[in-house]
C-alpha positions as a Markdown table, in Angstrom:
| # | Residue | x | y | z |
|---|---|---|---|---|
| 1 | Met | 18.4 | 31.8 | 2.3 |
| 2 | Asn | 14.7 | 30.6 | 2.1 |
| 3 | Lys | 13.2 | 28.9 | 5.1 |
| 4 | Ile | 12.9 | 25.2 | 4.6 |
| 5 | Ile | 9.3 | 23.9 | 4.6 |
| 6 | Gly | 9.2 | 20.4 | 5.9 |
| 7 | Gln | 6.5 | 17.8 | 6.6 |
| 8 | Val | 3.0 | 18.6 | 7.9 |
| 9 | Asn | 3.4 | 18.0 | 11.6 |
| 10 | Gly | 2.0 | 14.6 | 12.4 |
| 11 | Gln | 1.5 | 15.5 | 16.1 |
| 12 | Glu | -0.7 | 18.4 | 15.1 |
| 13 | Ser | -2.5 | 17.0 | 12.0 |
| 14 | Pro | -3.3 | 13.3 | 11.9 |
| 15 | Arg | -1.1 | 11.5 | 9.3 |
| 16 | Tyr | -4.1 | 10.0 | 7.6 |
| 17 | Ala | -5.5 | 13.5 | 6.8 |
| 18 | Gly | -4.6 | 16.2 | 4.2 |
| 19 | Leu | -3.0 | 16.0 | 0.8 |
| 20 | Thr | -1.2 | 12.7 | -0.1 |
| 21 | Thr | 2.1 | 14.1 | -1.2 |
| 22 | Phe | 5.2 | 12.0 | -0.5 |
| 23 | Ala | 5.7 | 12.0 | 3.3 |
| 24 | Arg | 3.2 | 14.9 | 3.4 |
| 25 | Leu | 6.0 | 17.2 | 2.1 |
| 26 | Pro | 5.3 | 20.4 | 0.2 |
| 27 | Arg | 4.4 | 20.3 | -3.5 |
| 28 | Arg | 7.0 | 21.8 | -5.8 |
| 29 | Glu | 4.8 | 24.8 | -6.5 |
| 30 | Asp | 4.5 | 25.5 | -2.8 |
| 31 | Val | 8.2 | 26.5 | -2.3 |
| 32 | Glu | 10.5 | 29.0 | -4.1 |
| 33 | Asn | 13.5 | 26.6 | -4.3 |
| 34 | Phe | 14.1 | 22.9 | -3.8 |
| 35 | Asp | 17.2 | 20.7 | -3.1 |
| 36 | Ile | 15.7 | 17.2 | -3.7 |
| 37 | Ala | 12.6 | 16.2 | -5.7 |
| 38 | Val | 10.5 | 13.1 | -5.5 |
| 39 | Val | 8.5 | 12.5 | -8.7 |
| 40 | Gly | 6.0 | 9.9 | -9.8 |
| 41 | Ile | 6.3 | 8.2 | -13.2 |
| 42 | Pro | 3.0 | 6.2 | -13.6 |
| 43 | Phe | 4.0 | 4.2 | -16.6 |
| 44 | Asp | 3.8 | 0.4 | -17.1 |
| 45 | Ala | 3.4 | -0.2 | -20.8 |
| 46 | Gly | 6.7 | -2.0 | -20.8 |
| 47 | Val | 5.7 | -4.9 | -18.6 |
| 48 | Thr | 6.0 | -8.5 | -19.8 |
| 49 | Phe | 3.8 | -10.3 | -17.2 |
| 50 | Arg | 1.5 | -8.7 | -14.6 |
| 51 | Pro | 0.6 | -5.0 | -15.2 |
| 52 | Gly | -0.4 | -2.4 | -12.6 |
| 53 | Ala | 2.8 | -0.5 | -11.7 |
| 54 | Arg | 1.2 | 2.6 | -13.2 |
| 55 | Phe | -0.5 | 2.8 | -9.8 |
| 56 | Gly | 2.7 | 2.5 | -7.9 |
| 57 | Pro | 3.4 | 6.2 | -7.3 |
| 58 | Ser | 0.1 | 6.8 | -5.6 |
| 59 | Ala | 0.4 | 3.7 | -3.5 |
| 60 | Ile | 3.9 | 4.6 | -2.4 |
| 61 | Arg | 2.8 | 8.1 | -1.5 |
| 62 | Glu | -0.1 | 6.8 | 0.6 |
| 63 | Ala | 2.3 | 4.4 | 2.5 |
| 64 | Ser | 4.7 | 7.3 | 3.1 |
| 65 | Arg | 2.3 | 9.1 | 5.4 |
| 66 | Leu | 3.8 | 7.1 | 8.2 |
| 67 | Leu | 7.3 | 8.5 | 7.7 |
| 68 | Arg | 8.7 | 10.7 | 10.5 |
| 69 | Pro | 11.2 | 13.6 | 10.3 |
| 70 | Tyr | 14.2 | 12.0 | 12.1 |
| 71 | Asn | 16.1 | 9.1 | 10.6 |
| 72 | Pro | 17.9 | 7.4 | 13.5 |
| 73 | Ala | 19.8 | 4.9 | 11.2 |
| 74 | Leu | 21.5 | 7.8 | 9.4 |
| 75 | Glu | 21.3 | 10.2 | 12.3 |
| 76 | Asn | 19.8 | 13.1 | 10.3 |
| 77 | Arg | 16.7 | 15.1 | 9.7 |
| 78 | Pro | 16.4 | 15.0 | 5.9 |
| 79 | Phe | 13.3 | 17.2 | 5.6 |
| 80 | Ser | 15.0 | 19.9 | 7.8 |
| 81 | Asp | 18.5 | 19.6 | 6.3 |
| 82 | Ser | 17.2 | 20.1 | 2.7 |
| 83 | Gln | 14.2 | 21.4 | 0.9 |
| 84 | Val | 12.5 | 18.2 | -0.3 |
| 85 | Val | 9.5 | 18.5 | -2.6 |
| 86 | Asp | 6.9 | 16.3 | -4.2 |
| 87 | Ala | 7.1 | 17.3 | -7.9 |
| 88 | Gly | 3.9 | 15.4 | -8.8 |
| 89 | Asp | 3.8 | 13.0 | -11.7 |
| 90 | Ile | 5.4 | 13.1 | -15.1 |
| 91 | Asp | 2.7 | 12.8 | -17.8 |
| 92 | Cys | 3.7 | 10.0 | -20.2 |
| 93 | Asn | 1.9 | 8.4 | -23.2 |
| 94 | Pro | 0.6 | 5.0 | -22.2 |
| 95 | Phe | 0.3 | 3.7 | -25.8 |
| 96 | Asp | 3.5 | 4.9 | -27.4 |
| 97 | Ile | 6.6 | 3.7 | -25.5 |
| 98 | Pro | 9.3 | 5.8 | -27.4 |
| 99 | Lys | 7.2 | 8.9 | -26.9 |
| 100 | Ala | 6.7 | 8.1 | -23.2 |
| 101 | Leu | 10.5 | 7.7 | -22.8 |
| 102 | Ser | 11.1 | 11.1 | -24.4 |
| 103 | Gln | 8.5 | 12.7 | -22.0 |
| 104 | Ile | 10.1 | 11.0 | -19.0 |
| 105 | Glu | 13.6 | 12.1 | -20.0 |
| 106 | Ala | 12.5 | 15.7 | -20.5 |
| 107 | Gly | 10.7 | 15.8 | -17.2 |
| 108 | Leu | 13.5 | 14.4 | -15.2 |
| 109 | Ala | 16.2 | 16.4 | -17.0 |
| 110 | Glu | 14.4 | 19.6 | -16.0 |
| 111 | Leu | 14.2 | 18.5 | -12.3 |
| 112 | Met | 17.9 | 17.4 | -12.4 |
| 113 | Ser | 19.3 | 20.6 | -13.9 |
| 114 | Asn | 21.9 | 22.2 | -11.7 |
| 115 | Gly | 22.7 | 18.8 | -10.2 |
| 116 | Ala | 19.6 | 18.4 | -8.0 |
| 117 | Pro | 19.1 | 14.7 | -7.1 |
| 118 | Val | 15.8 | 13.1 | -7.8 |
| 119 | Val | 14.0 | 10.0 | -6.5 |
| 120 | Ser | 11.6 | 8.6 | -9.1 |
| 121 | Leu | 8.7 | 6.4 | -8.1 |
| 122 | Gly | 7.7 | 4.0 | -10.8 |
| 123 | Gly | 6.1 | 2.7 | -12.8 |
| 124 | Asp | 7.8 | -0.3 | -14.4 |
| 125 | His | 11.5 | -0.6 | -14.9 |
| 126 | Thr | 11.4 | 0.8 | -18.5 |
| 127 | Ile | 11.6 | 4.2 | -16.8 |
| 128 | Ala | 15.2 | 3.6 | -15.7 |
| 129 | Leu | 16.4 | 4.2 | -19.3 |
| 130 | Pro | 15.1 | 7.8 | -19.7 |
| 131 | Ala | 16.1 | 8.5 | -16.1 |
| 132 | Leu | 19.7 | 7.4 | -16.9 |
| 133 | Arg | 19.7 | 9.5 | -20.0 |
| 134 | Ala | 18.6 | 12.5 | -18.0 |
| 135 | Ala | 21.2 | 11.9 | -15.3 |
| 136 | His | 23.9 | 11.3 | -17.9 |
| 137 | Arg | 23.2 | 14.8 | -19.4 |
| 138 | Glu | 24.1 | 16.3 | -16.0 |
| 139 | His | 26.9 | 14.0 | -14.7 |
| 140 | Gly | 28.3 | 12.0 | -17.6 |
| 141 | Pro | 28.7 | 8.2 | -17.5 |
| 142 | Leu | 27.4 | 6.9 | -14.2 |
| 143 | Ala | 28.1 | 4.0 | -11.9 |
| 144 | Leu | 25.1 | 1.9 | -11.4 |
| 145 | Val | 23.8 | -0.2 | -8.5 |
| 146 | His | 20.9 | -2.2 | -9.7 |
| 147 | Phe | 18.8 | -4.1 | -7.1 |
| 148 | Asp | 16.7 | -6.7 | -8.9 |
| 149 | Ala | 15.7 | -10.4 | -9.1 |
| 150 | His | 16.4 | -10.1 | -12.9 |
| 151 | Leu | 19.2 | -8.9 | -15.1 |
| 152 | Asp | 17.1 | -6.6 | -17.2 |
| 153 | Thr | 19.8 | -6.8 | -19.9 |
| 154 | Trp | 17.8 | -8.8 | -22.4 |
| 155 | Asp | 17.7 | -7.5 | -25.9 |
| 156 | Thr | 14.1 | -7.5 | -27.1 |
| 157 | Tyr | 10.7 | -8.9 | -26.3 |
| 158 | Phe | 8.5 | -9.7 | -29.3 |
| 159 | Glu | 11.1 | -7.6 | -31.3 |
| 160 | Met | 10.4 | -4.5 | -29.1 |
| 161 | Pro | 13.6 | -2.9 | -27.9 |
| 162 | Tyr | 12.1 | -0.9 | -25.0 |
| 163 | Thr | 10.6 | -3.0 | -22.2 |
| 164 | His | 11.1 | -3.4 | -18.5 |
| 165 | Gly | 13.5 | -6.3 | -19.3 |
| 166 | Ser | 15.9 | -4.3 | -21.5 |
| 167 | Pro | 16.7 | -0.9 | -19.9 |
| 168 | Phe | 20.2 | -1.7 | -18.8 |
| 169 | Arg | 21.2 | -3.3 | -22.1 |
| 170 | Arg | 20.1 | -0.1 | -23.9 |
| 171 | Ala | 21.9 | 2.0 | -21.2 |
| 172 | Ser | 25.1 | 0.1 | -21.7 |
| 173 | Glu | 24.9 | 0.4 | -25.5 |
| 174 | Glu | 24.3 | 4.1 | -25.3 |
| 175 | Gly | 27.3 | 4.7 | -23.0 |
| 176 | Leu | 25.2 | 6.0 | -20.1 |
| 177 | Ile | 26.8 | 3.8 | -17.5 |
| 178 | Arg | 30.4 | 2.9 | -16.7 |
| 179 | Lys | 31.0 | -0.7 | -17.8 |
| 180 | Asp | 33.6 | -1.1 | -15.0 |
| 181 | Arg | 31.4 | 0.5 | -12.4 |
| 182 | Ser | 28.0 | -1.4 | -12.7 |
| 183 | Val | 26.6 | -4.2 | -10.6 |
| 184 | His | 23.4 | -6.2 | -10.2 |
| 185 | Val | 22.5 | -7.1 | -6.6 |
| 186 | Gly | 19.9 | -9.7 | -5.6 |
| 187 | Val | 19.7 | -11.6 | -8.9 |
| 188 | Arg | 18.1 | -15.0 | -8.8 |
| 189 | Gly | 15.6 | -17.3 | -10.5 |
| 190 | Ser | 15.4 | -18.9 | -13.9 |
| 191 | Leu | 16.9 | -17.6 | -17.2 |
| 192 | Tyr | 16.2 | -18.2 | -20.8 |
| 193 | Asp | 19.7 | -19.5 | -21.5 |
| 194 | Glu | 23.2 | -19.5 | -20.0 |
| 195 | Lys | 24.0 | -17.0 | -22.8 |
| 196 | Asp | 22.0 | -14.4 | -20.8 |
| 197 | Leu | 24.9 | -14.4 | -18.3 |
| 198 | Ile | 27.5 | -14.2 | -21.0 |
| 199 | Asp | 25.8 | -11.2 | -22.6 |
| 200 | Asp | 25.4 | -9.5 | -19.3 |
| 201 | Lys | 29.1 | -9.7 | -18.5 |
| 202 | Glu | 30.0 | -8.4 | -22.0 |
| 203 | Leu | 27.7 | -5.4 | -21.3 |
| 204 | Gly | 29.9 | -4.5 | -18.3 |
| 205 | Phe | 28.0 | -5.9 | -15.4 |
| 206 | Thr | 29.1 | -8.0 | -12.4 |
| 207 | Ile | 26.5 | -9.9 | -10.4 |
| 208 | Val | 26.0 | -10.2 | -6.6 |
| 209 | Ser | 23.4 | -12.9 | -6.3 |
| 210 | Cys | 20.9 | -13.5 | -3.5 |
| 211 | Arg | 22.7 | -16.7 | -2.7 |
| 212 | Asp | 25.7 | -14.6 | -1.7 |
| 213 | Phe | 23.8 | -13.2 | 1.2 |
| 214 | Asp | 23.8 | -16.7 | 2.9 |
| 215 | Arg | 27.6 | -17.0 | 2.3 |
| 216 | Ile | 29.0 | -13.6 | 3.1 |
| 217 | Gly | 26.1 | -11.6 | 4.6 |
| 218 | Val | 25.2 | -7.9 | 4.3 |
| 219 | Asp | 28.7 | -6.6 | 5.2 |
| 220 | Gly | 30.3 | -8.8 | 2.5 |
| 221 | Ile | 27.7 | -7.8 | -0.1 |
| 222 | Leu | 28.3 | -4.2 | 0.7 |
| 223 | Glu | 32.1 | -4.5 | 0.5 |
| 224 | Arg | 31.8 | -6.0 | -3.0 |
| 225 | Val | 29.3 | -3.3 | -4.2 |
| 226 | Leu | 31.4 | -0.4 | -2.8 |
| 227 | Glu | 34.6 | -1.8 | -4.4 |
| 228 | Arg | 32.8 | -2.1 | -7.7 |
| 229 | Val | 31.3 | 1.4 | -7.9 |
| 230 | Gly | 34.2 | 3.4 | -6.4 |
| 231 | Asp | 33.7 | 7.2 | -6.2 |
| 232 | Thr | 32.0 | 7.6 | -9.6 |
| 233 | Pro | 28.6 | 9.5 | -9.5 |
| 234 | Leu | 26.1 | 6.9 | -8.7 |
| 235 | Tyr | 22.6 | 6.0 | -10.0 |
| 236 | Val | 20.7 | 3.4 | -7.9 |
| 237 | Ser | 17.8 | 1.5 | -9.4 |
| 238 | Val | 15.6 | -0.7 | -7.1 |
| 239 | Asp | 13.1 | -3.1 | -8.6 |
| 240 | Ile | 11.0 | -4.0 | -5.6 |
| 241 | Asp | 11.0 | -7.6 | -6.8 |
| 242 | Val | 14.6 | -7.8 | -5.4 |
| 243 | Leu | 12.7 | -8.5 | -2.2 |
| 244 | Asp | 11.3 | -11.9 | -1.5 |
| 245 | Pro | 7.6 | -12.2 | -2.3 |
| 246 | Ala | 7.0 | -12.5 | 1.5 |
| 247 | His | 8.3 | -8.9 | 1.8 |
| 248 | Ala | 7.0 | -7.6 | -1.6 |
| 249 | Pro | 4.0 | -9.5 | -3.0 |
| 250 | Gly | 2.7 | -6.5 | -4.9 |
| 251 | Thr | 4.9 | -6.7 | -8.0 |
| 252 | Gly | 4.6 | -8.0 | -11.5 |
| 253 | Thr | 7.3 | -10.7 | -11.7 |
| 254 | Pro | 7.9 | -12.2 | -8.3 |
| 255 | Glu | 10.7 | -14.6 | -7.7 |
| 256 | Ala | 11.3 | -16.9 | -4.7 |
| 257 | Gly | 14.4 | -16.6 | -2.5 |
| 258 | Gly | 14.8 | -12.9 | -2.4 |
| 259 | Met | 16.2 | -10.3 | 0.1 |
| 260 | Thr | 14.5 | -9.3 | 3.2 |
| 261 | Ser | 13.5 | -5.6 | 3.6 |
| 262 | Arg | 16.0 | -5.4 | 6.4 |
| 263 | Glu | 18.8 | -6.6 | 4.2 |
| 264 | Leu | 17.9 | -4.2 | 1.4 |
| 265 | Leu | 17.7 | -1.2 | 3.7 |
| 266 | Ala | 21.0 | -2.1 | 5.2 |
| 267 | Val | 22.8 | -2.3 | 1.9 |
| 268 | Val | 21.2 | 1.0 | 0.7 |
| 269 | Arg | 22.3 | 2.8 | 3.9 |
| 270 | Gly | 25.8 | 1.5 | 3.2 |
| 271 | Leu | 25.9 | 3.7 | 0.1 |
| 272 | Arg | 25.6 | 6.9 | 2.2 |
| 273 | His | 29.1 | 8.0 | 1.5 |
| 274 | Asn | 28.7 | 7.7 | -2.3 |
| 275 | Lys | 27.4 | 10.5 | -4.4 |
| 276 | Ile | 24.0 | 9.3 | -5.3 |
| 277 | Val | 22.8 | 11.6 | -8.1 |
| 278 | Ala | 19.4 | 9.9 | -8.7 |
| 279 | Ala | 17.5 | 6.8 | -7.7 |
| 280 | Asp | 14.4 | 5.0 | -8.7 |
| 281 | Ile | 12.0 | 2.5 | -7.0 |
| 282 | Val | 10.0 | 0.6 | -9.5 |
| 283 | Glu | 7.6 | -2.3 | -10.2 |
| 284 | Val | 5.3 | -1.6 | -7.2 |
| 285 | Ala | 1.9 | -3.0 | -8.4 |
| 286 | Pro | -0.6 | -2.4 | -5.6 |
| 287 | Ala | -3.3 | -4.6 | -7.0 |
| 288 | Tyr | -1.3 | -7.7 | -5.9 |
| 289 | Asp | -0.2 | -6.3 | -2.6 |
| 290 | His | -1.4 | -7.3 | 0.9 |
| 291 | Ala | -1.8 | -4.8 | 3.7 |
| 292 | Ala | 0.4 | -2.4 | 1.7 |
| 293 | Ile | 3.5 | -4.5 | 2.5 |
| 294 | Thr | 5.2 | -3.6 | -0.8 |
| 295 | Ser | 4.2 | 0.0 | -0.8 |
| 296 | Val | 5.5 | 0.4 | 2.8 |
| 297 | Ala | 8.9 | -1.1 | 1.8 |
| 298 | Ala | 9.1 | 1.2 | -1.3 |
| 299 | Ala | 8.2 | 4.3 | 0.8 |
| 300 | Asn | 10.9 | 3.5 | 3.3 |
| 301 | Leu | 13.5 | 3.0 | 0.6 |
| 302 | Ala | 12.7 | 6.4 | -0.8 |
| 303 | Tyr | 13.1 | 7.8 | 2.6 |
| 304 | Glu | 16.6 | 6.3 | 2.9 |
| 305 | Phe | 17.6 | 7.7 | -0.5 |
| 306 | Ile | 16.3 | 11.2 | 0.5 |
| 307 | Ser | 18.2 | 11.0 | 3.8 |
| 308 | Ile | 21.4 | 10.1 | 2.0 |
| 309 | Met | 20.9 | 12.8 | -0.6 |
| 310 | Ala | 20.1 | 15.4 | 2.2 |
| 311 | Gly | 23.4 | 14.6 | 3.8 |
| 312 | Gln | 25.2 | 15.5 | 0.6 |
| 313 | Gln | 23.4 | 18.8 | 0.0 |
| 314 | Lys | 25.2 | 21.0 | 2.4 |
| 315 | Thr | 27.5 | 22.7 | -0.2 |
| 316 | Arg | 25.1 | 22.8 | -3.2 |
| 317 | Pro | 23.0 | 25.8 | -3.9 |
| 318 | Pro | 19.2 | 25.1 | -3.9 |
| 319 | Arg | 17.5 | 24.4 | -7.2 |
| 320 | Ser | 14.8 | 27.0 | -8.1 |
| 321 | Lys | 11.5 | 26.3 | -9.6 |
């Protein structure tokens, strides 16, 4: 078995020095095999308000320099338990959305082959559709936990079917997700019409709103989510705007009344016994950020996903280059 290459040692090399890979982990080309990949998808041609999420992957990587090798909340050492790599960025066409979706799907499918879990750093939420297509190739119809202020099940914007507001409608229509195993968490804010909620339910989603946190708390939220998704292979998608703008100002469509970063991390950690086959963290737009608040939150979310995935890698053979 190949020796695992972990982080650059932050007690020997200052964390602000060296290459800016995620958490200062090795690049994909630096190791013979990998178990888990982190990949950037710098695409934001699907946004409907403020652009800039194409710069999300680089900002998240920069914020991830602070991450350390031991996760006390999950009691593991993810970078020692599994070979985690930074697979760089997927090149995708910024002017042709359908072509970009095909490029993203192909890039992720290659990383996910043989069942390797992948954490994608967006980019806008349009990228969730090709990511689900790639995961579906490997695992079949998936359960979905979607953290977001918005439903993202609208049909079209300006008659365009592929935007950051429509990925989960398309995913439901294409049979990529289980209609009895999909849930939105953190939804809030205004809608175009009450029909938005009717359509969403018909597409197979149940909603856990941000208002529910005041009523039943994190434990109650988690109980509802776990009951919904069951033991089906799980895809987790996090739009960073699920957080209140106080915790994530650097995003394209902020909404008041959101989750705290502590609440979001707690719910994500509660998924540790589920088989998370892939995850994304999207809509980090650093141009609107303050003191890297949003990027730090996103980097820590990625760390939690990696930690959960590492705990599930004990019996799976490593993925080669």
